[in-house]
C-alpha positions as CSV (number, residue, x, y, z in Angstrom):
1,X,-9.0,13.8,-33.3
2,X,-12.5,12.8,-32.3
3,X,-13.3,13.0,-28.5
4,X,-13.3,9.8,-26.5
5,X,-16.9,8.8,-25.8
6,X,-16.9,7.9,-22.2
7,X,-19.6,6.5,-19.9
8,X,-19.5,6.6,-16.1
9,X,-20.7,4.0,-13.8
10,X,-22.0,5.0,-10.4
11,X,-22.9,8.4,-11.9
12,X,-24.8,9.7,-8.9
13,X,-22.0,9.0,-6.4
14,X,-19.1,11.1,-5.2
15,X,-16.6,9.6,-7.6
16,X,-19.1,9.4,-10.4
17,X,-19.7,13.1,-10.2
18,X,-16.0,13.9,-10.1
19,X,-15.5,11.8,-13.2
20,X,-18.4,13.6,-15.0
21,X,-16.9,17.0,-14.1
22,X,-13.5,15.9,-15.3
23,X,-14.9,14.6,-18.6
24,X,-16.8,17.9,-19.2
25,X,-13.6,19.9,-18.6
26,X,-11.5,17.8,-21.0
27,X,-11.4,18.8,-24.6
28,X,-10.5,15.2,-25.7
29,X,-13.4,13.6,-23.9
30,X,-17.2,13.5,-24.3
31,X,-19.7,12.2,-21.8
32,X,-21.6,9.5,-23.7
33,X,-23.4,7.7,-20.9
34,X,-24.2,7.6,-17.2
35,X,-25.1,4.4,-15.4
36,X,-26.4,3.8,-11.9
37,X,-28.2,1.2,-9.9
38,X,-32.0,0.8,-10.2
39,X,-33.7,2.9,-7.5
40,X,-30.9,5.6,-7.4
41,X,-32.4,9.1,-6.9
42,X,-30.4,10.2,-10.0
43,X,-32.1,7.9,-12.5
44,X,-33.8,9.9,-15.3
45,X,-32.0,13.1,-14.4
46,X,-29.3,14.9,-16.4
47,X,-25.9,13.5,-15.5
48,X,-24.5,17.1,-15.2
49,X,-27.4,18.6,-13.3
50,X,-25.2,18.9,-10.2
51,X,-23.0,21.3,-12.1
52,X,-25.9,23.4,-13.2
53,X,-25.4,22.2,-16.8
54,X,-27.5,20.2,-19.3
55,X,-25.3,17.5,-20.8
56,X,-28.1,15.8,-22.8
57,X,-27.1,12.5,-21.0
58,X,-29.7,11.0,-18.7
59,X,-28.6,8.7,-15.9
60,X,-30.0,5.2,-16.6
61,X,-29.9,1.8,-15.0
62,X,-30.4,-0.2,-18.2
63,X,-27.0,-1.1,-19.7
64,X,-28.1,-0.9,-23.3
65,X,-29.5,2.6,-22.8
66,X,-26.6,4.0,-20.7
67,X,-23.8,2.5,-22.8
68,X,-25.4,2.7,-26.3
69,X,-22.9,5.4,-27.5
70,X,-19.9,4.6,-25.3
71,X,-16.5,3.6,-26.4
72,X,-15.2,3.4,-22.8
73,X,-16.7,2.8,-19.3
74,X,-15.0,4.2,-16.2
75,X,-16.1,2.1,-13.2
76,X,-15.4,2.9,-9.5
77,X,-18.4,1.0,-8.1
78,X,-18.6,-2.3,-6.2
79,X,-17.2,-5.7,-7.3
80,X,-20.6,-7.2,-8.0
81,X,-21.6,-4.2,-10.1
82,X,-18.4,-4.0,-12.0
83,X,-18.5,-7.6,-12.9
84,X,-22.0,-7.2,-14.3
85,X,-20.7,-4.2,-16.3
86,X,-17.7,-6.2,-17.4
87,X,-19.8,-8.9,-18.9
88,X,-21.8,-6.4,-21.0
89,X,-18.8,-4.4,-22.1
90,X,-16.8,-7.5,-23.2
91,X,-19.8,-8.6,-25.3
92,X,-20.2,-5.2,-26.9
93,X,-16.6,-4.1,-27.4
94,X,-16.6,-1.3,-24.8
95,X,-13.2,-0.7,-23.2
96,X,-13.0,-0.4,-19.4
97,X,-11.1,1.6,-16.9
98,X,-11.7,-0.2,-13.6
99,X,-10.8,1.5,-10.3
100,X,-13.1,-0.7,-8.2
101,X,-11.5,-2.5,-5.2
102,X,-12.3,-5.5,-3.1
103,X,-12.3,-8.2,-5.8
104,X,-11.7,-11.8,-4.8
105,X,-9.6,-14.2,-6.9
106,X,-12.6,-15.2,-9.0
107,X,-13.4,-11.5,-9.8
108,X,-9.8,-10.8,-10.8
109,X,-9.9,-13.9,-13.0
110,X,-13.1,-12.7,-14.7
111,X,-11.4,-9.3,-15.5
112,X,-8.4,-11.2,-16.9
113,X,-10.6,-13.3,-19.1
114,X,-12.6,-10.3,-20.4
115,X,-9.3,-8.6,-21.3
116,X,-8.9,-11.3,-24.0
117,X,-11.8,-9.5,-25.8
118,X,-11.5,-5.9,-24.8
119,X,-8.8,-3.5,-23.6
120,X,-8.9,-2.9,-19.8
121,X,-6.9,-0.7,-17.4
122,X,-7.4,-2.2,-13.9
123,X,-5.8,-0.5,-11.0
124,X,-6.8,-0.1,-7.3
125,X,-5.7,3.6,-7.5
126,X,-5.7,5.7,-10.7
127,X,-3.8,8.6,-9.2
128,X,-0.6,9.4,-11.0
129,X,1.0,10.3,-7.7
130,X,0.1,7.0,-6.1
131,X,1.6,5.1,-9.0
132,X,4.8,7.0,-8.9
133,X,4.9,6.2,-5.2
134,X,4.7,2.5,-6.0
135,X,7.9,2.9,-8.0
136,X,9.6,4.6,-5.1
137,X,8.5,1.8,-2.8
138,X,10.0,-0.8,-5.1
139,X,13.4,1.1,-4.9
140,X,13.2,1.6,-1.2
141,X,12.3,-2.1,-0.4
142,X,15.3,-3.4,-2.4
143,X,17.6,-1.2,-0.2
144,X,15.9,-1.9,3.1
145,X,15.8,-5.7,2.7
146,X,17.5,-6.4,6.0
147,X,17.1,-4.8,9.4
148,X,14.0,-2.9,8.7
149,X,10.4,-3.7,9.8
150,X,7.7,-2.8,7.3
151,X,4.3,-1.5,8.2
152,X,1.6,-0.1,5.9
153,X,-0.9,2.4,7.4
154,X,-4.0,3.5,5.4
155,X,-6.9,5.8,6.2
156,X,-10.2,6.4,4.4
157,X,-13.6,7.8,4.9
158,X,-16.3,6.2,7.0
159,X,-18.2,4.9,3.9
160,X,-15.4,2.7,2.5
161,X,-16.6,-0.9,2.7
162,X,-13.3,-2.9,2.1
163,X,-10.2,-3.1,4.2
164,X,-7.3,-2.9,3.8
165,X,-7.7,-0.6,0.8
166,X,-6.8,-1.9,-2.6
167,X,-4.0,0.6,-2.8
168,X,-2.5,-0.6,0.5
169,X,-2.6,-4.2,-0.7
170,X,-1.0,-3.2,-3.9
171,X,1.7,-1.4,-2.0
172,X,2.2,-4.5,0.1
173,X,2.5,-6.6,-3.1
174,X,5.1,-4.2,-4.6
175,X,7.2,-4.3,-1.5
176,X,6.9,-8.1,-1.0
177,X,7.8,-8.7,-4.7
178,X,10.9,-6.5,-4.4
179,X,12.0,-8.5,-1.3
180,X,11.3,-11.9,-3.0
181,X,8.4,-12.6,-0.6
182,X,4.8,-13.7,-1.0
183,X,2.4,-11.2,0.6
184,X,-0.1,-14.0,1.1
185,X,2.5,-15.6,3.4
186,X,4.0,-12.6,5.2
187,X,1.0,-10.1,5.4
188,X,-0.3,-9.5,8.9
189,X,-3.7,-7.8,8.9
190,X,-4.7,-8.0,12.6
191,X,-3.0,-7.8,15.9
192,X,-4.6,-8.4,19.3
193,X,-3.6,-9.7,22.7
194,X,-0.2,-11.3,23.3
195,X,1.2,-11.5,19.8
196,X,4.8,-12.3,20.6
197,X,7.8,-10.7,19.0
198,X,7.4,-9.4,15.5
199,X,8.4,-11.7,12.7
200,X,11.1,-9.7,10.8
201,X,9.9,-11.0,7.4
202,X,6.3,-9.8,8.0
203,X,4.6,-6.9,6.4
204,X,2.0,-5.4,8.7
205,X,-1.2,-3.5,7.8
206,X,-3.2,-1.0,9.9
207,X,-6.5,0.4,8.8
208,X,-8.3,3.6,9.8
209,X,-11.8,4.6,8.9
210,X,-13.4,7.9,9.7
211,X,-14.9,11.2,8.6
212,X,-14.4,12.2,5.0
213,X,-10.7,11.2,4.5
214,X,-10.3,10.7,0.8
215,X,-7.2,8.4,1.1
216,X,-4.0,8.4,3.0
217,X,-1.3,5.8,2.6
218,X,2.1,5.5,4.4
219,X,4.7,2.7,4.2
220,X,7.0,2.7,7.2
221,X,10.4,1.2,7.1
222,X,11.5,1.1,10.7
223,X,15.2,0.3,11.4
224,X,17.4,0.7,14.4
225,X,18.1,4.4,15.0
226,X,16.1,5.6,12.0
227,X,12.8,5.2,10.2
228,X,11.8,6.1,6.7
229,X,8.2,6.9,5.7
230,X,6.9,7.1,2.2
231,X,3.5,8.7,2.1
232,X,0.8,9.7,-0.3
233,X,-2.2,11.7,0.8
234,X,-5.2,12.5,-1.4
235,X,-7.1,15.7,-0.6
236,X,-9.5,15.3,-3.5
237,X,-10.8,12.6,-5.8
238,X,-9.8,14.8,-8.7
239,X,-6.5,12.9,-9.0
240,X,-8.3,9.7,-9.5
241,X,-10.5,11.2,-12.2
242,X,-7.6,12.8,-14.2
243,X,-5.7,9.5,-13.9
244,X,-8.7,7.7,-15.3
245,X,-8.8,9.9,-18.4
246,X,-5.1,9.3,-18.9
247,X,-5.8,5.6,-18.8
248,X,-8.6,6.1,-21.4
249,X,-6.1,7.8,-23.7
250,X,-3.7,4.9,-23.2
251,X,-6.4,2.4,-24.3
252,X,-7.2,4.4,-27.5
253,X,-4.7,2.5,-29.6
254,X,-5.3,-0.9,-27.9
255,X,-8.0,-3.4,-28.8
256,X,-7.5,-5.9,-26.1
257,X,-5.3,-6.8,-23.1
258,X,-5.1,-6.1,-19.4
259,X,-3.0,-3.2,-18.2
260,X,-2.5,-1.1,-15.0
261,X,-1.4,2.4,-14.3
262,X,2.3,1.4,-14.3
263,X,1.7,0.5,-18.0
264,X,-0.1,3.8,-18.6
265,X,2.7,5.9,-17.1
266,X,5.5,3.9,-18.6
267,X,6.9,2.8,-15.3
268,X,7.6,-0.8,-16.1
């Protein structure tokens, strides 16, 4: 089997470097391109220089240069960047693994439209553990449908720009769907002042930003006399990288279509 030829967006960033390291350590994968924004200090340098290796792949800002040999692009950047990459990849038949969060409805629609041309795995969290947790939340919500208040607490590093996290929102959507509710109607994202009694149908969110927290998520089901907490805590971005490579393998036999990690892991 020929190795998967994978390019990485945001190659100079923390997640980009983790992806590059994971690709270099995977016998089934080959680093085929490294993309970053114009003006990045990494432009023109070897993508694996931070590891003390020469990969032969230079970080570039030009799409045609960075993606010339790529079959896949893994993208954990910003919505505006990802959507620009998406347009290019859709036009050139490059499959995408998208872990970027913070898309609005129009952005999500653009991803769905591109999936009519190329195969895409789009998930707010590529961690296998997080996605198994999603399945546990679905089971829990169905059994705690009455008499339990639901709160979602998430914490990330000080540099994260969107809140709540995409993972927290996905957890809320999973719980709401299991309960037959619409998160757009029952989600509570801020509390201040005299808020009155808690609406028992609501799903609350709390956001913490600080330090170098990679990503912590807890869903609290608070009843009378007991509370149940389902948590996932990331200590390294390595789980996101390994999940991304698993997603790439899933796309190998697929030419087009929009998938998520539940599809990749067979949890539907």
